N, C-alpha and C positions, 0 to 999 in steps of 0.2 A: 503494498500498499502504499502510496507517494505521502512524504513529508507534508505535504501540504493538508491532507486528509487527516491524517495523526494529529497534525495540531488541531482543525478542525473537532475531532473527537476529546480533543484531550478539554477545550475549552466548553464542550456540551457536558462534558463530566464535571469539572468545577462549575457549574451552572446547578449540577444537579445536587452536589454537594453544599450549594450556597443557596439553594432555594427548595430541594427535594425533589424539581424536578426536570428533565432536560428540555430545551428547546424544543421546539415541534421541528420533526422531519429532520433533528440534527445529526440520527444515528440511526443505526438498522431498526426496526419496528421491534424484531427479535433481543436485542441490546437494550435499547430502551425499556421495553416489556421487562426485562430481568433486572437491569438496574430498580425500576421501579418496587418490585420483589423483595429485592434485596433491602431496602431502604424501609418497606412496610415490616420485612421480619425483623428490623432493628440490627441489624449486622454492620457495624463498624468498616469503613472503608478504609482507614487505617489500621486498626491493631487485629483486623482479621485474619483469625489464622484457623487452618484446617485441625477438624478436632481430633486429637491422638486416639491411637487404638484403646479401648476400653480391653481388649480379652491381652492375658498376658504370652510374653513371646512365646510358650508353649502352645497356650490355644487358637495364639493366631497361627502359626504353622499348621497345625492340625485343620482349622477352619479350613486354610486355601489350599490344603492339600485334595481333600473332599470337595471342595467346587469345582461345579462343572469346566470353568473355564480351563483348571488344570489337564483336561484331556489336548484341550487346543494350543497350550502354551509354546510346544515345540512349533508348531506350523507358522504360527505369528514371528517367533524369532527366526526362520529360514524364508519367511516371506518378506520379512522387514530390516533385520539388524544388517544384515551386508549393505544395503544400499544409504544406512545411516549412519556407518560406521565411524565416517570424519568429517560429520555435518553439526555437531554437536547440539543433538536433540536426543531425547530420550522416548520411550515407548513403555509407554502404561497401559495396563489390564486392570481394570478397577469390576467391584460387584456392583448389582442394581443397588445399591444404597451410595455408592460412591468412594468407598472404601477401596484405597491401591492394594492391589494383592501382590503385584511385580513390576518393577521398575527396571527395563532394560535398556542398555545402551553401554558406551565406554566409561571410565571410572569417571574422566572429568566431568563428562557431561552429567552424570549422577550425582555428583560432588555441587554441581551449579544448580541443579533442580532442589538437592538438601538443603538449600541456605532459602528458599522458600518454604523448606518443609513439603517437597512433593517427593514424599519417602514411604513407604511400603506400611500399611497401617493405615498411615492418614486417609482421613473422612476430606473429600472434594466434592461436595455436593454442592446443590445450589444454595441449598437451606443452611450452609457452614461457611461458607467463605464467600458467595456472593455469584455474579456471573463468573462463568469460566466455561471451558468448553466438555470435560468430562460431565459437568455437573448439570450443563445446560440440556446436552445430548440426551441424559438420561429423563431430564425432564419434559424434552419436547417429543423423546422417542424418535427422535431422526439426527444424522450427521449434521454438523456445526462446524464452524471454526471463527475463535475470538483470536482477535488481532492485539494486542500490548493495549493501549487506554481503553480499549474495551470491557478489560475485565475490573470489576468493581471493587475489587482489594487492590491499594495500590501498591502495594509491595509486589504485585505482581505483573504490575503494568510495562516491566521490560522485556517480557516471555510472550511468545505465541503459541497456541493451540490447536488443534483439530482434532475432531472425535466424533465417534459414532456407536449406535447402542448395538450390542449381540443379543440376537433372538432364540428361544428356541424353535427350531426350524417347522417344529410338528405341533407344537403346544403355543406358541408365540408368545412363550413366557419370557420377559427380561430378564438374561441373565448378567447384563454389565453393559461395558463399554470400552473401547479399544481409543487409545488416546496416543496421538504423539504431540509433545510438548519440546518449545527451544525456540532458538532465535530465526533467523531470517529464513531458514528450510522449510521450517512449522507453517511462515506466513506464505509459502509460495502458493499460486492460485492452484495447483494441482493436487497440493498437500490433503488436502478431503477424500480425491477423490481416490486416491492414494489409500487411506485408511478404509472407505467404503469398499475397496477392492479386495482387500484382505477380511472384513469383515463378513464377503459375500463367501470368500473363499473358507472360513471360518465356519459360519453357518451350513455349508456344504457338509462339509467334514463333518458337525454332528450330525447333519441327519444321516451320515455312511453309519457313524459309530455304534448307533443303533435307535430302534423304534417301538416304543412303546406299544405291547400286544393288546392288539383289541381285544374289548371284554366280549365275554359270552355273548352270543346273539348280537354283535352291533355290524355282521356283513349280511344279517340278515336283514337290520332294519336300514344297510347301504342299499339292498336290492329294492326296499319297497319303497327310497325314496327315488328310485331312479326308474321304476317301472312305470311305463306311462300307463294311462288310465284305459284306454283302448290298444288293439291289436295294428291300428292301421297304422302305417309308415309317414305320420309326421311329426313335428316337431313339438313336445308336451309343455307347453309354457311351465307348469310347475317346477318343472326339472331344471331351468333356468339357473346357472351355477355350479353344475357339476364341471368341476375341473381335472384335467388330466397332466401331471406332472411327466414331463420325460429329461429336462435339463440336469435334475439331480436324482434321486432315487425313484422308477417308477412308480407312480402312485396314482390311484383314483379315488378324487374326493366328491362326493355324492353334494346334494344339498344340505345334507345333514350335518356337514362338517366332521363325519368320522373318515379316516385315510385308509385305504385299502390298498395295501401293496399288492404289486403287478409282475407278470414277469416279464420279460423283455419283449418275447414274442406276442402278447396282448396287449402291450405299449404300441409296439410298432402299428399293430393292425388299427387300433383308435386312433393313432395320430394319422394315419394315412386315411382313414375315414372321414378324419375331419377336416381335411384338406383336400378332399374330393368329396363336397355335401350331393352331387349328382348321381351318386352311388359308385361302386366297383363290383362289375362280372366275377364270377371265381377263379375265371382263368387271369383277369386282370391283375385279382389283388393278389394271386401264387406270383405272378412275375414282380412285384414290386416287393414280395417279400423275398424272394430268394432268387438267386442267378442259374440256381441249380433243380434239381427236380423234385420240384415240391406240388406235389398231383392237387387233383382238388378235395380229393377224399381230408387230405393233410389239415386244408384251409376249411373244410368243413365241419372238421374236430373242432379246431382252435376254436371257431366260431361259436360253437354248442358248449366249450367250457367256458367262453367268456357271457355267453347267456346263464351258466351256469351261476356262475361266482356272482355276475354284476347284475343279473335281472335282462327284461327281454328289451334291452337298449340298441340292437341290431335288427334292422327288417333284411330281409331277403329279395332277389331279385329286380334290383343289383343289391348287391349291402352296401347298408346303409344306417347312417346313427338314427335313429329316431329318438332325441335328447339335443337340446340345445348345449354343444361341449365350450368351454374356454379350456387356454391350455399355456404353460407357462411358454413353448414356441410361438405361440400366437401375440402373448405378450411384447416379447423382443420384437415379433413384426411391429406389434403399435407404436412400441418407443420409436425402432426404426422411422416410419411412417412420420411421426412427429419429430424427428429430428434430435431426437433425446438418447444421442448416441452413447455419451458416457455410462447411462443409465442401461442403455440398450447392452454393451460389452460387460455391465456388471451383471446382467439379469442372465443373460446366455453362458457367465463362467466356463468352465472346462467343455460344456457340450453335454456332457451327461449321455445318456443314450442316442442321441445325435450322432455324438462323435465316435461312438463305440458300435453303432448299429453297424452290420454288412449288407443288412436289406437295401437292393439299388433304390427304391423308393425313397427308402428315409435316408440316404447317402446323399441323391441328388437334393433334399429338402434341406440338408446339411451346409452342402455347397454351395445354396444357392444363395440360403441366408447369410451365411460368411462371407462372401466374395459382395454380397448387396451390402453389407458392412461395412465390410475393408473399404468398398471404395468410397463410402461418405468420407471414412475417418481420415483418411490421407489426403482428399481434400479440402479438408474443413478448416485445415491451419490453425487449429485451436489448440493450444498445449497440454491443457488438462485432459481434452478427449483423444490425444496423440499418445498422451503419457498411459492413459487406462487402458488402450487398446498395446502396445507396447511392454505393459508389463502383464499383459494376458497372455494364456497361452498360446492363443492365435496368432496375437502378433511382435511374440517374444522374438522371431527373427526375422519379422520381415523389414527389410534394407530400407524400404521404399519409406515406411510408415518411418523408420529411425533418421531417414536422411530428413523427411518433413518435420519433424520434433526438433533434429539440430537448428533447423532453419528459423523454428517458429521462437524459440527461446532465444532473450536477450545475448546479444554477443560480451562476450568477457565472463558471463555467470557459470557458475559451478555446474547446475544444471544441464548448460549445453556442451561443460566440459567432458560431462558424462554421456551426452547422446553423441558426441562425436567418437569419443572412445568405442561405446559399442559397437557404431557402425564399422569404425577403423577393423573389431574381433570381426562382425558377422563377415568383411571381406574377405580376408585373412583364412577362416573358417571355411567359407564356401570356394576360394581362390579366386575373387575376384580382385583383389590387392595386390 
């Protein structure tokens, strides 16, 4: 953020302290609202300090050892620490109350963070210290970036931070937050995009790490929710909201909200039928499912199993869905159509079944989607979007994207140097340089 903008925010902050309210439209609404909440809670902007852990060291160690975020700590380290080794920032994982469970980073960066009591065990909720990224991300339930004087506590106003909440991908439970705190690197426009990408990877890992067992009768309830009220091949309005997940563990979620795991083949069939609303004949579906000898009998058997497991959601002659189906594949397509490229990259993730499937029809869907997204990304010139793409599995080795990123970043900056270095490395690996 330019120094003039920072000065503008500082003046607004000073007016807040003097009058109890910032000037209208002087700062982002999100920040102004948080400032006002901080004032109303009686937080002292000068003496505000994070609450120390009320747990003994032994109890705190036991608490974080059993916390759900423990399972993804190594993933966060592998995704972030190599990139921030010399950038003067720390990565924090906090629980749903804002209690810092782990602080990652080199010793110098952690020592600097300790000077503001940004240490393991301390509580950085909005209630405790006012406006800050981890606390605000938990309060609002979305990713946020707080820069310098936007912090409520004056002792933290030399710092920048970007944070995003982590949710259980199946239940929606708020588990905690991932935060990057430091100097200019944490103020970069794509710092928040990077954190969001890591959160997306973490939530995918949590989904794969274990799914809760459906209670007795849950599948029957799911079938009932999806079963059309007639046997005709028409879309049934009552079933709107049924959702297919293919970008992570294949899952069918009916209108009841219950999650029904699917085999890859059943997920492929549902995805192909959802993208061919006009319907598919037995031979057509067989060709889209396999480039080998998949007979009509096998296709009919799979359709029969699907109906047995999920209800009569597929009509015959030709095969077509009798329910209105949403999917995470469709969500990526919608984001792409709206030009929300960074969100589309995050939603696509590694590609899940789309990337793993060998079914010709699914392979074609994935290739078309990935190429459509890549083409938009490479031509956008937006550093945040290009960073999200080159940080993803699909763009990690995309030399054209790295070149576009290097050109989009400010000359002489550390981020541009990193992008240029990665481009040279790819050239050597691919024998281009």
